C-alpha positions as CSV (number, residue, x, y, z in Angstrom):
1,X,-36.8,10.7,-0.3
2,X,-35.8,7.3,-1.5
3,X,-32.2,6.9,-2.7
4,X,-31.6,7.1,-6.4
5,X,-29.2,5.0,-8.5
6,X,-26.9,8.0,-9.0
7,X,-26.6,8.4,-5.2
8,X,-24.8,5.1,-4.8
9,X,-21.1,5.4,-4.0
10,X,-18.4,2.7,-4.4
11,X,-21.0,0.7,-6.4
12,X,-18.4,-1.1,-8.6
13,X,-15.9,-1.9,-5.9
14,X,-15.4,-5.5,-4.7
15,X,-16.5,-6.1,-1.1
16,X,-16.7,-8.8,1.5
17,X,-18.9,-9.7,4.5
18,X,-17.9,-12.1,7.2
19,X,-20.0,-15.3,7.3
20,X,-21.3,-15.0,3.7
21,X,-20.1,-16.4,0.4
22,X,-18.8,-12.9,-0.3
23,X,-15.9,-13.8,2.0
24,X,-12.6,-15.1,0.4
25,X,-14.0,-14.2,-3.0
26,X,-16.3,-17.3,-3.2
27,X,-18.8,-15.1,-4.9
28,X,-18.4,-11.7,-6.5
29,X,-20.0,-9.1,-4.3
30,X,-20.3,-5.3,-4.3
31,X,-21.7,-2.7,-1.8
32,X,-23.5,0.3,-3.2
33,X,-23.3,2.8,-0.3
34,X,-25.6,5.7,0.5
35,X,-24.6,8.6,2.7
36,X,-27.0,10.7,4.7
37,X,-26.7,12.9,7.8
38,X,-23.3,11.5,8.9
39,X,-24.1,7.9,8.4
40,X,-23.5,5.5,5.5
41,X,-25.8,2.6,4.6
42,X,-24.1,-0.3,2.9
43,X,-26.2,-2.6,0.7
44,X,-24.1,-5.7,0.2
45,X,-25.1,-7.5,-3.0
46,X,-24.1,-11.0,-4.2
47,X,-23.7,-10.6,-8.0
48,X,-23.3,-14.4,-8.4
49,X,-26.7,-15.2,-6.9
50,X,-28.2,-11.8,-7.5
51,X,-29.3,-11.4,-3.9
52,X,-29.0,-8.8,-1.2
53,X,-27.0,-10.6,1.5
54,X,-26.9,-7.8,4.1
55,X,-27.1,-4.1,5.0
56,X,-24.8,-2.4,7.5
57,X,-24.4,1.1,8.9
58,X,-21.2,3.0,9.6
59,X,-20.6,6.5,11.0
60,X,-18.8,8.8,8.6
61,X,-18.5,12.1,10.7
62,X,-19.4,15.6,9.6
63,X,-18.2,17.1,6.3
64,X,-18.5,20.3,4.3
65,X,-19.4,20.0,0.6
66,X,-16.5,19.7,-1.9
67,X,-16.1,21.6,-5.2
68,X,-15.5,20.0,-8.6
69,X,-11.9,19.1,-9.6
70,X,-10.4,19.4,-13.1
71,X,-8.8,16.1,-14.2
72,X,-6.2,15.4,-16.9
73,X,-7.0,11.7,-17.2
74,X,-6.1,11.2,-20.8
75,X,-2.8,12.9,-20.6
76,X,-1.8,10.9,-17.6
77,X,-2.8,7.7,-19.3
78,X,-0.8,8.5,-22.5
79,X,2.3,9.7,-20.7
80,X,2.5,7.2,-17.7
81,X,0.2,4.3,-18.3
82,X,1.0,3.4,-22.0
83,X,4.7,3.8,-21.8
84,X,7.6,3.5,-19.3
85,X,9.5,6.4,-17.9
86,X,13.2,6.4,-17.0
87,X,14.5,8.1,-13.8
88,X,18.1,8.7,-13.0
89,X,19.3,10.8,-10.1
90,X,22.7,10.6,-8.5
91,X,23.7,7.0,-8.1
92,X,20.1,5.8,-8.5
93,X,18.6,4.5,-11.8
94,X,15.2,2.9,-12.5
95,X,12.1,2.8,-14.6
96,X,8.5,3.3,-13.6
97,X,4.9,3.3,-15.0
98,X,1.4,3.5,-13.7
99,X,-0.4,0.1,-13.8
100,X,-4.1,-0.5,-14.3
101,X,-4.7,-1.8,-10.7
102,X,-1.4,-2.1,-8.9
103,X,-0.4,1.5,-8.4
104,X,2.9,3.0,-9.5
105,X,5.4,0.3,-10.2
106,X,9.1,0.8,-10.2
107,X,11.4,-1.8,-11.9
108,X,15.0,-2.4,-12.8
109,X,16.1,-0.4,-9.8
110,X,19.9,0.0,-9.4
111,X,22.2,1.8,-7.0
112,X,25.7,2.4,-8.4
113,X,25.0,-0.1,-11.2
114,X,24.0,-3.0,-8.9
115,X,20.4,-4.2,-9.0
116,X,18.6,-3.7,-5.6
117,X,15.0,-4.4,-6.8
118,X,13.5,-6.2,-9.7
119,X,10.2,-4.4,-9.1
120,X,8.0,-3.0,-6.5
121,X,4.3,-2.1,-6.5
122,X,1.2,-1.6,-4.2
123,X,-1.1,-4.4,-5.2
124,X,-4.1,-3.5,-3.0
125,X,-5.6,-1.5,-0.2
126,X,-7.8,-3.7,2.0
127,X,-10.2,-1.5,4.0
128,X,-12.4,-3.2,6.7
129,X,-15.0,-1.8,9.0
130,X,-16.4,-3.4,12.2
131,X,-14.0,-5.8,13.9
132,X,-17.0,-8.1,14.7
133,X,-18.8,-8.2,11.4
134,X,-15.8,-7.7,9.1
135,X,-17.1,-5.9,6.0
136,X,-15.4,-3.5,3.7
137,X,-13.7,-2.9,0.4
138,X,-10.7,-4.1,-1.6
139,X,-9.4,-0.9,-3.3
140,X,-7.2,-1.1,-6.4
141,X,-5.3,2.0,-7.4
142,X,-4.0,2.9,-10.8
143,X,-4.5,4.5,-14.2
144,X,-7.4,6.9,-14.6
145,X,-8.9,5.3,-17.7
146,X,-9.1,1.8,-19.2
147,X,-8.2,0.3,-15.8
148,X,-9.7,-1.7,-13.0
149,X,-8.7,0.8,-10.3
150,X,-11.4,1.9,-7.8
151,X,-9.3,4.9,-6.8
152,X,-7.4,6.5,-9.7
153,X,-4.4,8.7,-10.3
154,X,-5.4,12.4,-10.5
155,X,-2.1,13.9,-11.4
156,X,1.2,12.8,-12.9
157,X,3.9,11.2,-10.8
158,X,6.3,13.7,-9.4
159,X,9.9,13.7,-8.1
160,X,10.8,15.8,-5.1
161,X,14.0,16.3,-3.1
162,X,14.4,14.7,0.4
163,X,16.0,16.8,3.2
164,X,17.1,15.9,6.7
165,X,16.2,17.9,9.8
166,X,19.1,20.3,9.2
167,X,18.0,21.1,5.7
168,X,20.6,19.1,3.8
169,X,19.5,17.3,0.7
170,X,19.8,13.5,1.3
171,X,17.9,12.0,-1.6
172,X,14.7,12.2,-3.6
173,X,11.1,10.8,-3.6
174,X,9.0,9.5,-6.4
175,X,5.4,10.2,-5.4
176,X,2.0,9.3,-6.9
177,X,-1.4,10.4,-5.5
178,X,-4.8,8.8,-6.1
179,X,-8.2,10.0,-4.9
180,X,-12.0,9.8,-5.6
181,X,-13.4,12.9,-7.3
182,X,-15.5,14.0,-4.3
183,X,-12.8,13.4,-1.6
184,X,-12.8,14.3,1.3
185,X,-16.6,13.7,1.4
186,X,-17.6,10.5,3.1
187,X,-17.1,7.2,1.2
188,X,-14.4,8.8,-0.9
189,X,-10.8,7.6,-0.6
190,X,-7.4,9.1,-1.0
191,X,-4.2,7.1,-1.2
192,X,-0.5,8.1,-1.7
193,X,2.5,6.1,-2.8
194,X,6.0,7.2,-2.1
195,X,9.4,5.6,-3.1
196,X,12.3,7.2,-1.2
197,X,15.9,6.9,-2.3
198,X,18.8,8.2,-0.3
199,X,22.3,9.1,-1.3
200,X,23.8,6.6,1.1
201,X,22.0,3.7,-0.5
202,X,19.0,3.4,1.7
203,X,15.5,3.2,0.1
204,X,12.0,3.0,1.4
205,X,8.8,1.7,-0.2
206,X,5.7,3.2,1.5
207,X,2.1,4.1,1.1
208,X,-0.5,6.1,3.0
209,X,-4.2,6.5,3.4
210,X,-5.4,10.1,3.6
211,X,-9.0,9.2,4.6
212,X,-11.8,9.6,4.5
213,X,-13.5,6.4,3.8
214,X,-16.9,5.1,4.7
215,X,-16.5,5.0,8.4
216,X,-14.6,6.3,11.4
217,X,-13.4,2.8,12.5
218,X,-11.6,1.7,9.4
219,X,-8.6,-0.5,9.3
220,X,-6.4,0.0,6.2
221,X,-4.0,-2.8,5.0
222,X,-1.7,-1.9,2.1
223,X,-0.4,-5.0,0.2
224,X,3.1,-4.3,-1.2
225,X,4.9,-6.7,-3.5
226,X,8.7,-6.5,-3.9
227,X,10.4,-8.7,-6.4
228,X,14.1,-9.1,-5.3
229,X,17.1,-9.4,-7.6
230,X,17.7,-13.0,-8.9
231,X,20.7,-13.8,-6.7
232,X,19.3,-12.5,-3.4
233,X,18.7,-14.9,-0.5
234,X,16.7,-13.9,2.6
235,X,17.6,-14.5,6.2
236,X,15.7,-13.8,9.4
237,X,17.0,-12.9,12.9
238,X,16.6,-16.1,15.0
239,X,18.4,-17.4,18.0
240,X,20.7,-14.4,18.0
241,X,22.0,-14.9,14.5
242,X,20.9,-14.6,10.8
243,X,19.4,-17.8,9.5
244,X,18.5,-18.3,5.9
245,X,14.9,-18.8,5.1
246,X,14.7,-22.2,3.5
247,X,11.0,-22.5,2.6
248,X,8.2,-20.2,1.8
249,X,6.8,-18.6,5.0
250,X,4.8,-15.8,6.6
251,X,5.5,-13.9,9.8
252,X,3.6,-11.4,11.9
253,X,5.6,-8.6,13.6
254,X,4.3,-8.2,17.1
255,X,5.5,-7.5,20.6
256,X,7.2,-10.9,20.8
257,X,9.2,-10.6,17.6
258,X,13.0,-10.2,18.2
259,X,14.7,-7.8,15.8
260,X,18.4,-7.5,15.1
261,X,19.6,-4.3,16.9
262,X,15.9,-3.8,17.7
263,X,15.3,-2.6,14.1
264,X,15.8,-5.2,11.4
265,X,13.6,-8.2,10.6
266,X,15.3,-9.6,7.5
267,X,18.7,-9.6,5.8
268,X,18.8,-9.6,1.9
269,X,22.1,-11.2,1.0
270,X,23.3,-10.2,-2.5
271,X,26.9,-11.4,-2.3
272,X,29.3,-10.3,-3.6
273,X,27.3,-7.1,-4.1
274,X,25.5,-4.9,-1.5
275,X,23.4,-6.7,1.1
276,X,20.4,-4.9,2.7
277,X,18.7,-5.1,6.1
278,X,14.9,-4.8,6.1
279,X,13.5,-2.4,8.8
280,X,9.8,-2.5,9.3
281,X,7.9,0.6,10.5
282,X,7.4,0.6,14.3
283,X,6.7,4.3,14.4
284,X,10.3,5.4,14.2
285,X,10.2,7.2,10.9
286,X,9.5,10.9,10.7
287,X,6.3,10.8,8.7
288,X,3.8,10.4,11.5
289,X,3.4,6.7,11.1
290,X,2.5,4.8,14.3
291,X,3.8,1.4,13.2
292,X,2.6,-1.2,10.8
293,X,2.4,-4.5,12.8
294,X,3.0,-6.1,9.3
295,X,2.4,-9.5,8.0
296,X,5.4,-10.5,5.8
297,X,5.6,-13.3,3.3
298,X,8.6,-14.8,1.5
299,X,7.6,-16.6,-1.7
300,X,9.2,-18.0,-4.8
301,X,9.1,-15.6,-7.8
302,X,6.7,-16.9,-10.4
303,X,5.5,-14.6,-13.1
304,X,1.9,-15.8,-12.8
305,X,1.9,-15.0,-9.1
306,X,1.6,-11.2,-9.2
307,X,4.0,-10.1,-11.9
308,X,0.9,-9.0,-14.0
309,X,-1.7,-6.7,-12.6
310,X,-3.7,-8.2,-9.7
311,X,-7.2,-6.5,-9.8
312,X,-7.6,-7.5,-6.1
313,X,-5.8,-10.0,-3.9
314,X,-7.4,-11.8,-1.0
315,X,-10.3,-10.6,1.2
316,X,-10.6,-7.0,2.4
317,X,-11.4,-7.9,6.0
318,X,-9.5,-10.8,7.4
319,X,-7.7,-10.1,10.6
320,X,-5.1,-12.9,10.5
321,X,-2.4,-14.0,8.1
322,X,-4.9,-14.5,5.3
323,X,-4.2,-11.2,3.5
324,X,-3.8,-12.6,0.0
325,X,-0.1,-13.5,-0.5
326,X,-0.6,-16.8,1.5
327,X,-2.4,-18.3,-1.6
328,X,1.0,-18.4,-3.3
329,X,2.4,-20.8,-0.8
330,X,-0.5,-23.3,-0.9
331,X,-1.2,-26.2,-0.9
332,X,2.2,-26.4,0.7
333,X,5.2,-24.1,1.1
334,X,7.9,-24.7,-1.5
335,X,11.7,-24.7,-0.9
336,X,13.4,-21.4,-1.8
337,X,17.0,-22.5,-2.6
338,X,18.2,-21.4,-6.0
339,X,15.0,-19.5,-6.8
340,X,14.4,-15.7,-7.2
341,X,12.2,-14.4,-4.4
342,X,9.4,-12.1,-3.6
343,X,8.9,-10.2,-0.3
344,X,5.3,-9.3,0.4
345,X,4.6,-6.7,3.1
346,X,1.1,-6.0,4.5
347,X,0.8,-3.2,7.0
348,X,-2.1,-2.5,9.4
349,X,-3.3,1.0,10.0
350,X,-6.1,1.9,12.4
351,X,-8.2,4.9,11.5
352,X,-8.8,7.4,14.3
353,X,-11.0,10.6,14.3
354,X,-10.6,11.6,17.9
355,X,-9.4,15.1,18.5
356,X,-5.6,15.2,18.9
357,X,-5.3,11.6,17.7
358,X,-6.6,11.8,14.1
359,X,-5.0,9.3,11.8
360,X,-6.0,8.0,8.3
361,X,-8.4,10.9,8.2
362,X,-9.3,14.1,6.4
363,X,-11.8,16.9,7.0
364,X,-12.9,20.2,5.5
365,X,-12.9,23.5,7.3
366,X,-13.5,27.1,6.5
367,X,-10.6,29.6,6.8
368,X,-11.2,33.3,6.0
369,X,-14.2,32.3,4.0
370,X,-12.2,29.8,1.9
371,X,-12.8,26.0,2.0
372,X,-9.7,24.0,2.9
373,X,-8.9,20.4,3.6
374,X,-7.0,19.2,6.7
375,X,-5.3,15.8,6.3
376,X,-4.0,13.2,8.8
377,X,-2.3,10.6,6.6
378,X,-1.1,7.2,8.0
379,X,2.0,5.9,6.3
380,X,3.2,2.3,6.2
381,X,6.2,0.6,4.6
382,X,9.7,-0.8,5.3
383,X,13.1,0.8,5.0
384,X,16.0,-1.0,3.3
385,X,19.3,-0.2,4.8
386,X,22.8,-1.1,3.4
387,X,24.5,-3.6,5.7
388,X,27.9,-2.2,4.9
389,X,29.3,0.7,2.8
390,X,28.3,0.1,-0.9
391,X,30.9,-1.1,-3.3
392,X,32.9,1.9,-4.6
393,X,31.9,4.3,-1.7
394,X,34.3,6.9,-0.6
395,X,35.9,7.0,2.8
396,X,33.6,8.9,5.2
397,X,30.8,9.1,2.6
398,X,28.3,7.4,5.0
C-alpha cells in the first residue's frame, strides 16, 4: 500500500542534504521518513520553496515490535522545566534544569565553594548518514512539552552514586535520558546525558547515543557548550609547554595532536583558585567509549551566542570543523584577553551494527517469552582533572 501521513517518522525534525539549499540552513528542510522491511525511505522536503529536493534510502536492520510506554510529561515539565533544582553532595554544589532544546543544563557549579563551571549543556546531536551524500538530522533534546526538542525527556533527572572497580564510592552522577516513544524501532532515537562529579575534584561532562536511528551507518556528533568561570584563562600544550590561547580558535584532535602527559589538551587556569586540565576521550574511560576525535572551540562568552536555548546549531552532516560553534568566531576570531570564555566540544561517534562490535546501537530480542532490549551505547565527553590538590584538601586525601 501507499504510505500514509501517520506513517511518517521524524517529520518535524530539521534535516540537511549535501549540495542543496538545505545545507548550512540556507533553507528550512525536513525529512519525513518511512520504514518498511528493514529499509528507510527519506523524502527530503524544502519548506522554503515547498519542493521535494531528494529521496534517499538507508538500511535500518531487523527489529521486533515495541509496546507502548507510559509517560509523565506534565510532571517532568512542572518539576524540572519550569523551575530550577538545587543539588549538593559532599563538596559539590550546583543547580540544574531541563531546557526546551539544549538538554539538561547545570549551572553555578562549585567545588569547595570555588566556581568550576558557569554552565554546561548539550546543545545538539548532529546525526549524518552516507559519507558521500551527507544527509541526516539535527536532533535537539529537552523538555517533553512546550519545547522544540525532537527527542524528549521521558523520566525525571536522577542522581546515582559512582563507584570505582573495588566498590568504593568515589562520587555521584546526574543523569537524564531522552528517547522517542517507539524506541528501539528504526528511526527512533535514544540519548543520554551524564554529569559525573568525583570526591577528588574531578568532573566529566558526557553524553551517549543509545541508537537506533534511521540507518546502520550513522555518525553521531554531540555538541557540548561549557561556559567557564569569569576569571579562567585557557592554555594549550604547544612546543612542550602550556601557552595561553590569545584569540578565538578551533582545534581537531587527531593522531598528530600532542597532548600533555599523553592525556591533556587544555589547561584552565583559575589562579589563585583550582586550575583544571582537560582530558578528551580517546577510549581510556571505563564506559565503552572508543574515543571522540573531537573538534574543540574556544570563544568569547557572549550571552547571545548560546546562553539561551539553541534549537539547532550548524549543519547535521558536515565532516570538517564546520559543526556550528565556528559561526561565533566569524567574520574573524576575536582576542580573548580579559573576557569570560566558552569551551565547545564536538565529539564524533561512528555507529556499528556488526556482531561483536556493536556501538551506538540497540536491538530487541526475546528471552523466556519476554521482549527485552539490548543496548550498545557510545559515550563522548571530556574529563576535567584538578592540576594540583584543591585548596583546603587534607594530606593524603587524593
